[in-house]
Steps between C-alpha positions, in 0.01 A plus 500: 500500500426870499157431653659294779755773578232768512287279729793436740576871504135573579505246786817657647357851476168392651676317783708808587188714492314251717780476758534878527155509651556497878145375557589187303791419733288565809198290398679218320789447743505702821135459600499119451827477695347697790198267498725194495697643793183552701376145437847362555535656845143407594550136399837474678370651825163325513423184689238312299313200630662159458332343196392139558350246265325205668419166343274298728470134395320400821128516582534436874376730776859566610604605148206739474587645843865541394405692187253716696763599758756571226260735323444693823869594528512869405861488373410251228344556159360159407384337174354152468662340193557158352847354548595575137366856515680569829828357366471726200420804716797424728730452202400841361538671838128575534486328843759466777390167652306199377325297772398143408260314731520122432191288438518311832568807713266489800390138453463325836612151596446362850406849618818660370584679175679298236863626489517745207710790376381833366740599226603861444702621203639849524663767284878483565518871428277582801609263780399742775136493395513121470646468851218709645236309309644161596508606865132598489407180316690293756311669782166433328590133443609453863180668618290267288693199627418594859143595420409177321706250701654654810795263448856540374522666155443264207511767232806675357616740230738432211657814351667526156665807348435576133706738284256732321488829315532743793283772353357793693245773436765716325553220244126504443458876470797592279353349179175679579663841538705443184184408307329811635795715389492347151126563473529866606801563275317350201174684556602844627822565307341415165163665559633834629785524246294425192211726598747784561659435159157496337412834656824678406489360145815290529330184373358685202842640412659154518270391219664765279852358556667199334442307824210261474248560783513127586877531557443786744239303698719190500799704623293626794396147584862377484614781731241401758596133475862598565388699806293201619802267484715762678235539770461124547878458526534779757203387716598131500862591576391739775273237654769230486774724644309661784214260581625158384250461217504144360468440125416128481439493123655623179595867468434473126146371555444776757624764253273362227198543728610856574519572126163335424340692788651823374364436149150444642498829691666692219194393300276640776702824494468531120123437530458782754728730297293431188173578673603802710484843335630695802768428759241548775312195369799268539535472878134421580478228233844356586410486868163345419690221325789451742332532841280186469805311372708621796235392752385172343806342339671375817791745502529543876313192624389167349186514282376194692380733778223627270157331490470221243259700283750789486791265424307376194538856365844598633660183362451638149642847550815581297709598806395177674655293221823705514532488881414130516759408236766717669436342842497141375830555322666694782353318804445146373761461225236427238594538132296748292415217263345311796249782536284467187198665668687813596684513168174463304325759718781755445499440122123541483514827693782623277285432193201671661690814604667551161173438311342776709806724457499469119129590488532797733841648415498834322798715400318825567 
């Protein structure tokens, strides 16, 4: 009981000391909020292309011509997907309109096209984009009708609205910025603090007190986990209040990923703190670790934009697992337990970082 009381007292004292540092407030809360504000205003004021998925079941010349003309429209960003893939993409808000070309589209009978309908399914949350797209598609269909037959139109469009997750770029980027903040908090706050304490002899003096050194290290880890939860709460609340951030999944699952991510990067911070003998050594090594993760883990844009050979490397980075799990929970409503790959990857990296930390850590 006495040990528990002393540990709680140590956590409280460490938390007060941590929060008195103005740099902590700036880098763990204010800077991420400024970044979120920038991305929030950019995403709300931008006019991105209308995202179309096309499923072409027809092999006729007219169907090929229709798809060719659709691709040439500059306002459209087009993917060719199967019907199941497109339905899934529309349901998750990854596309705004799904265009389905039926199998008999463009077939001729007695010199005239067989009457057929092109079906379009649109995101109810973005009806304006769907209206523009349907207008363009209608013009293309009418043009093909006249080009191939010269007679009265035989082709038409059937439009259906679908209620989907109306997610924007801000919903995508918030988990990335939060993961970045957790990484930097874990690495820099631990590495700089412990190296400073090593140099001024504070860690050595702790060994001469009744406090077990492990208790002291654990207290520092608990303090940083508390700060991580506070940071996540503030950033998610800020995003929801000012920029309509959507949390589609469980807040508990999201918080668990934040904690696991924090534990991974605390391990990285302890590893650097154990190796470094001077404070001047911390920043170069910490940046050498964090910069590739910032650039390659899909924080600001999807990792799918990278070449396949690079994705085969980036898919296994620790921050990639954290960001991917956060996004799937927040943007797609996936449960953490439905993400065994990300969960296993995070646990493996946690084991790796603490194995390295134990081997490198020195009290002096």
